[in-house]
N, C-alpha and C positions, 0 to 999 in steps of 0.2 A: 188707435189700437196698432200694436208692435206688429211685427211680421209673424214672429211665433204667433199669435193670436190669429193673423188671418190665417194661415196655414191651416190650424185647428176649424176654423170657420169654414174651409173651404174642404176639409178631408171631412167632415161633417155631412156638408152640402153632397158630397159627392156618395158620402156610403149612404145616405138617407135614398138617395136616387136609385143605386146601385142594389139597395136593398130591396125596395120595392120591386125592381124585376126580375130579381134574382131569386126573388120568393114566388113569383109568377112561376117562374120556371121550374123549380121545385115543388111546387104544386102540379104542375101538368103532368111530371114524372111519377109523382106520387099517385095522380089518378090513372097510371098505365098509359100515359102520352109520350112525347116523345121531345125533347130538348136540345136544339142545335147547339147550342152554349155547352151544356153540360156534356154534349156528346163529345163535343172536341177537346174537353178537358181530361178525358179518360185515352189512359196513354195504350192501352191494350185494345181499343179503336180506331186503328189507323186511318181508314177513310174519313173519320170525324174530321181531321185535318184539312180534309178538302171543299168541308162545307162553310161556305162564307156567306152569310145571307146577313140583312141589317139587322136583325133579331141579334144576334151574334157578336157583331162588329160594335153595338153599340154597348152590351156587356162588358166586350173583351177590351172596350178603351176605355171603361169606367174603371174595371180592375185595374189595367195596367196605372192610371193615374194614381187611384187611392195606394197602391204599392210603393208606386213613387213617392207619393205624402208622408205615406210612413217611415219611407228610409230617411227621408228629409228631418223626421221628426223624431229621428230613434224611437219608433211606437211599431209593436210586435204587430205581425201579420196571423197571429194565431187566436184573436179576440174577435169579436162583434161579425159581421156578413162575413168576413174574409176568415173567420175560423170556421164558421158552419160551412162555409164551402171546402174549404181544405177537409173539414170531416166528413164532408159527402162524398169525398172525391180519394178518401182514404177508405171508404167503408166499400165503394162501388169496386178497388183495386184488388181486395183480397177474394180466395176463391170462396170462403165460406160464406160471403156477402150475398155472392150469385148463386150459392145452394140455398139459402134461407129467402128469398124472396126478390133478390138482385137490386137494381136500383130501385123501381119503387118502393121495397123495403127501407132499403138508406134513405131515400127522401123523406118517408113518413117519420123516421125517425128524426131525421136533421127536423122537420117543422115543430116535432115536440119539443126538441131541445130550441127551437127559435121561440116559440112561445112561450118557454120558461126564462128566457134571456129576456126578452121584450115586451113579456108581458100584454099580449093583445087582446 
């Protein structure tokens, strides 16, 4: 197995692990709950940067590793689970998203997209 194949294999494994954990966080928000990881990602929520618990650390490490591998492989971060995360963050940044149900609405929308992409 060549080096590139190994990197793609590692990327797939990381994305699978990240996807399971991220989906759980998005589902929690869709049900009206709270996610430390997703709250830390929202720029206008400054207090979110203070919260650092194990659940957020694991997700942040996986996200960072995936982004680094994608850079090495010249792959876009606008598809797969990172694309869905970016979509959620974009939806929660706008004032209209807050007016139309906020984070829970954005999470439900992303879950529908997730299901159509991954045929769950």
